C-alpha positions in Angstrom: -61.1 -35.2 -148.8 -59.0 -37.0 -150.7 -54.8 -37.6 -149.3 -53.9 -35.0 -152.0 -56.2 -32.1 -151.1 -55.2 -33.0 -147.2 -51.4 -32.5 -148.0 -52.6 -29.4 -150.2 -54.2 -27.7 -147.2 -51.3 -28.7 -144.8 -49.3 -27.1 -146.8 -51.0 -23.9 -146.7 -51.9 -23.7 -143.2 -47.7 -24.4 -142.5 -46.9 -21.5 -145.3 -49.7 -19.0 -143.4 -47.8 -19.9 -139.5 -44.5 -18.8 -141.1 -45.6 -15.8 -142.6 -47.1 -14.8 -139.3 -44.0 -15.3 -137.6 -41.1 -14.9 -139.4 -37.9 -17.1 -138.8 -34.9 -14.6 -137.0 -33.5 -12.7 -139.5 -35.4 -12.7 -142.7 -37.1 -9.7 -142.4 -33.4 -8.0 -142.5 -33.0 -9.8 -146.0 -36.5 -8.2 -147.4 -37.8 -4.7 -148.1 -35.9 -1.5 -148.8 -32.4 -0.5 -148.3 -32.4 1.3 -144.6 -29.8 3.2 -142.7 -27.3 0.5 -141.0 -27.5 -2.0 -143.7 -24.6 -3.3 -146.3 -24.9 -2.7 -149.6 -22.8 -4.0 -152.5 -22.1 -2.0 -155.0 -20.7 -3.0 -158.5 -19.9 -0.2 -161.4 -20.6 -0.7 -164.9 -16.6 -2.5 -165.2 -17.3 -5.3 -162.4 -15.5 -4.1 -159.5 -17.7 -4.5 -156.4 -17.8 -2.4 -153.3 -18.9 -3.1 -149.6 -20.7 0.1 -148.1 -22.3 0.7 -144.8 -25.3 3.1 -145.3 -25.4 6.2 -143.2 -27.7 9.4 -143.1 -26.0 12.2 -145.1 -22.8 9.7 -145.4 -21.0 9.3 -149.4 -19.0 6.8 -151.3 -16.2 8.3 -153.0 -14.2 6.9 -156.1 -11.7 8.6 -157.9 -14.5 8.7 -160.7 -16.9 11.1 -158.2 -19.2 10.1 -155.4 -22.4 8.6 -154.4 -24.5 9.8 -151.7 -25.7 7.1 -149.3 -29.5 8.9 -149.6 -29.7 7.9 -153.1 -29.7 4.2 -151.9 -31.9 4.5 -148.7 -35.2 4.0 -149.3 -34.2 1.6 -152.7 -35.2 -1.9 -153.3 -32.9 -4.2 -154.0 -31.5 -4.8 -157.3 -31.8 -0.9 -158.1 -29.4 0.9 -160.0 -28.3 4.2 -159.1 -25.8 7.0 -160.8 -23.1 9.1 -158.7 -22.4 12.8 -159.3 -20.8 12.3 -163.2 -23.6 9.5 -164.1 -21.5 6.7 -163.2 -23.5 3.9 -162.6 -23.9 1.3 -159.8 -25.7 -1.8 -159.2 -27.1 -2.0 -155.5 -27.6 -5.7 -153.8 -27.9 -6.9 -150.5 -24.8 -8.7 -149.8 -25.3 -12.9 -149.8 -24.1 -14.7 -146.9 -20.6 -15.5 -149.2 -20.5 -12.1 -149.4 -20.8 -11.4 -145.6 -18.6 -13.7 -144.2 -15.7 -12.6 -146.9 -16.0 -8.9 -145.9 -17.0 -9.1 -142.3 -14.8 -8.1 -139.2 -12.6 -10.8 -138.3 -10.1 -11.3 -135.6 -9.2 -15.0 -136.7 -9.3 -16.5 -140.4 -13.0 -17.6 -141.6 -13.8 -20.7 -142.2 -15.0 -20.1 -146.3 -18.3 -20.6 -147.6 -17.0 -23.7 -149.6 -16.4 -25.4 -146.3 -19.4 -24.2 -144.8 -21.6 -25.6 -147.2 -19.9 -29.1 -147.0 -20.3 -29.1 -143.3 -23.8 -28.0 -142.8 -24.4 -30.8 -145.6 -22.1 -33.7 -145.0 -23.1 -33.3 -141.3 -26.8 -33.3 -141.8 -27.4 -30.5 -140.2 -31.3 -30.5 -139.9 -33.5 -28.1 -138.8 -34.2 -28.2 -135.1 -30.4 -30.4 -134.5 -28.8 -29.4 -131.2 -25.5 -28.9 -132.3 -22.4 -28.3 -130.4 -19.6 -26.3 -131.8 -16.2 -25.3 -130.8 -13.3 -22.9 -132.0 -16.0 -20.0 -133.2 -13.6 -17.4 -134.6 -15.1 -14.6 -136.2 -18.6 -16.5 -136.5 -18.6 -17.7 -140.0 -19.8 -21.1 -139.4 -21.8 -20.2 -136.7 -24.2 -18.3 -138.8 -24.8 -21.4 -141.5 -25.5 -23.3 -138.7 -28.1 -21.2 -137.0 -29.5 -20.9 -140.3 -29.4 -24.4 -141.0 -31.0 -25.3 -137.4 -33.3 -22.6 -137.4 -35.4 -21.1 -134.7 -36.5 -24.3 -133.3 -33.1 -26.0 -133.3 -30.0 -25.4 -130.6 -26.2 -24.3 -131.0 -24.0 -24.0 -128.5 -20.8 -22.5 -129.7 -17.8 -22.3 -127.8 -15.1 -20.1 -127.8 -11.4 -19.3 -125.4 -10.9 -16.0 -126.5 -13.1 -13.1 -125.5 -12.2 -11.1 -128.2 -12.9 -13.8 -130.6 -16.5 -14.1 -129.0 -17.5 -10.5 -129.2 -16.5 -10.3 -132.7 -18.6 -13.7 -133.9 -21.6 -12.4 -131.5 -21.4 -8.6 -133.4 -20.9 -10.5 -136.8 -24.2 -13.1 -135.9 -26.3 -10.2 -134.4 -25.3 -8.1 -137.9 -26.6 -10.6 -140.2 -30.2 -11.7 -138.2 -30.8 -8.2 -136.9 -30.0 -9.2 -133.2 -29.9 -12.1 -131.2 -30.5 -15.3 -132.4 -33.2 -17.5 -130.6 -30.9 -20.7 -130.7 -27.7 -19.2 -130.2 -25.9 -19.9 -126.7 -22.5 -19.2 -126.9 -19.6 -19.8 -123.9 -16.2 -18.8 -123.0 -13.9 -21.5 -122.1 -12.3 -25.1 -122.9 -14.8 -27.0 -124.9 -13.5 -30.4 -123.2 -14.2 -28.9 -119.6 -17.3 -27.0 -120.5 -19.5 -29.1 -123.2 -19.6 -32.1 -120.3 -20.8 -29.5 -117.8 -23.5 -27.8 -119.9 -24.9 -30.8 -121.8 -26.6 -33.5 -120.9 -24.8 -37.0 -122.4 -26.4 -38.1 -125.2 -28.1 -35.3 -125.6 -26.5 -33.7 -128.7 -27.4 -34.5 -132.6 -24.0 -32.8 -134.2 -20.6 -31.8 -132.7 -18.3 -29.3 -135.4 -14.9 -29.0 -134.5 -12.2 -26.0 -135.7 -9.8 -26.8 -133.7 -5.8 -27.1 -133.5 -6.1 -30.5 -131.6 -9.5 -32.1 -131.9 -8.0 -35.6 -130.7 -8.1 -34.3 -127.2 -11.6 -33.7 -127.3 -12.5 -37.3 -127.7 -14.2 -38.6 -124.6 -16.1 -35.0 -124.2 -17.4 -35.7 -127.9 -18.3 -39.3 -126.8 -20.0 -38.4 -123.8 -22.2 -35.3 -125.5 -23.3 -36.7 -128.4 -26.4 -39.1 -129.0 -25.7 -42.9 -130.3 -25.8 -42.2 -134.4 -25.0 -39.0 -134.0 -22.3 -36.5 -136.4 -18.7 -35.6 -135.6 -17.1 -33.6 -138.1 -13.8 -31.6 -137.6 -12.2 -28.8 -139.6 -8.6 -28.9 -139.6 -5.9 -27.0 -141.7 -2.9 -29.2 -141.3 -2.1 -33.2 -143.0 -0.4 -34.0 -139.8 -3.4 -32.8 -137.6 -5.4 -34.7 -140.2 -3.7 -38.0 -139.8 -3.5 -37.9 -136.0 -7.1 -37.2 -135.5 -8.1 -40.2 -137.7 -6.0 -42.8 -135.8 -7.2 -41.1 -132.5 -10.6 -42.1 -133.6 -9.5 -45.2 -135.2 -8.0 -46.4 -131.6 -11.0 -44.7 -129.4 -13.3 -47.5 -130.5 -16.6 -45.6 -130.0 -17.2 -44.0 -133.2 -17.1 -45.7 -137.1 -14.2 -45.3 -139.5 -13.3 -41.4 -140.4 -14.4 -40.3 -143.6 -11.8 -37.2 -145.2 -11.6 -34.8 -148.2 -10.7 -31.2 -148.8 -12.9 -29.3 -151.4 -11.1 -26.8 -154.1 -13.4 -24.4 -156.7 -12.2 -23.1 -159.5 -14.6 -20.2 -161.1 -14.9 -19.8 -165.3 -14.5 -17.4 -167.3 -18.0 -16.6 -170.1 -17.7 -14.0 -172.4 -19.3 -15.3 -176.1 -17.0 -18.3 -177.1 -14.1 -17.2 -174.9 -15.4 -20.0 -172.1 -12.4 -20.9 -170.1 -11.6 -21.6 -166.2 -10.5 -18.1 -164.4 -6.7 -17.7 -163.4 -7.3 -17.9 -160.1 -9.0 -20.2 -157.6 -9.6 -21.1 -153.8 -8.0 -24.1 -153.5 -6.9 -25.7 -150.1 -8.5 -23.9 -147.3 -8.8 -26.8 -145.2 -9.5 -30.8 -144.4 -12.7 -31.8 -143.4 -12.8 -35.3 -141.2 -16.1 -36.8 -140.3 -17.5 -39.9 -138.4 -20.3 -41.1 -136.1 -20.8 -42.2 -132.9 -21.6 -45.8 -132.3 -24.0 -47.7 -129.7 -23.0 -47.3 -125.6 -21.1 -50.7 -125.5 -20.4 -51.2 -129.0 -16.8 -51.4 -130.7 -16.6 -50.0 -134.4 -15.7 -52.7 -136.9 -11.9 -52.3 -137.5 -11.1 -51.9 -141.7 -8.6 -54.2 -142.9 -5.4 -51.9 -143.8 -2.2 -52.3 -144.8 0.2 -51.8 -141.8 2.1 -48.1 -141.8 3.3 -46.1 -139.1 0.7 -45.0 -136.7 3.4 -43.1 -133.8 3.9 -39.6 -133.8 7.3 -38.0 -132.8 8.0 -34.7 -131.5 9.0 -33.6 -134.5 5.3 -34.6 -135.9 3.5 -33.2 -132.9 5.2 -30.0 -133.1 4.4 -29.6 -137.0 0.8 -28.4 -136.7 1.7 -25.2 -133.7 0.2 -22.2 -135.6 3.2 -20.6 -136.1 5.1 -23.6 -138.0 2.0 -23.2 -140.4 2.6 -20.3 -140.8 -0.3 -18.5 -139.0 0.6 -15.0 -137.8 -0.7 -13.7 -134.2 -3.4 -11.3 -134.3 -3.0 -8.3 -132.5 -4.8 -6.7 -129.2 -5.2 -3.4 -131.3 -6.6 -5.4 -134.4 -9.3 -7.6 -132.2 -10.5 -4.1 -130.1 -11.1 -3.0 -133.6 -12.9 -5.9 -135.3 -14.9 -6.0 -132.0 -16.2 -2.6 -132.5 -17.0 -2.8 -136.4 -18.9 -6.1 -135.9 -20.9 -4.5 -133.0 -21.4 -1.1 -134.9 -23.0 -3.6 -138.1 -26.0 -4.5 -135.8 -27.0 -0.5 -135.8 -29.4 -1.2 -138.8 -32.7 1.2 -138.4 -35.8 -0.7 -139.3 -38.8 1.2 -141.0 -41.7 1.5 -138.9 -43.9 -2.2 -138.7 -40.9 -4.4 -139.6 -38.9 -6.5 -138.2 -35.7 -6.1 -137.3 
């Protein structure tokens, strides 16, 4: 048997194995629309609305109403009409659509940043990842898709309300609990060293106000060569985290960047940038764990101020950056909406 034939046989066998045991959430992305699913409606002017299908439900606008029963049972990508003939294109929301419209208690990590975190932190299938600052679960969903059923994601969240919202959103998009996911309540610095063996974690992802406080915890659980990536909102947070990593000596020289995404208007010869764009949402800072007992190489740089004054330290607090507190009432409502999104009725013989 030639090497090429053997390779092709292996691909066929692997494909058969994947088909026999579908990845978590795969069935949720296929087949006809079901009760409880979210559907994205696009009208003739390109306006989009996302609805949750209900038996006997209806979508109302100033231009008539569309019965949900007209959509239930249709295949993805169908076109339906309301009572006065207004047409709508029906599609399952993509992950990027779901993240921006799902119930939330905290600000979400935008798709442009989640994509870079998965790529630049090298989140691979089967990886062991820990995450802190779950928020509404947007980044957790991307990480779970990347590690797959054979991977492991342990998320830490201080607030129970946020954990409930994240759990509801994750179960909505995957059709139930994900086998690779574990979520714990508590302080990351204390809990991660209790629950994870030293040097057992491949990747650490932090979305929090003060990641520099987690240096010892990250250094303890992260394997040599493992990646630590931070998502921070302000320049002060970025600077202090970078200087703390440099001073610690157990990590490589940190790299930092931000991304800005600008869409383009395409209509005949009228090709131009959109008037609006998704600009600054946060900074990403990445570094890697060195082998135990090894001190990082110091990069030669011009001398600059590295001490932080009290004014500097106060600059990154939620109030200082304009973040408004989320009311308990809003959190309870978001948690109810997130949990309600998990109630999708599957067709007989279909995996949820």
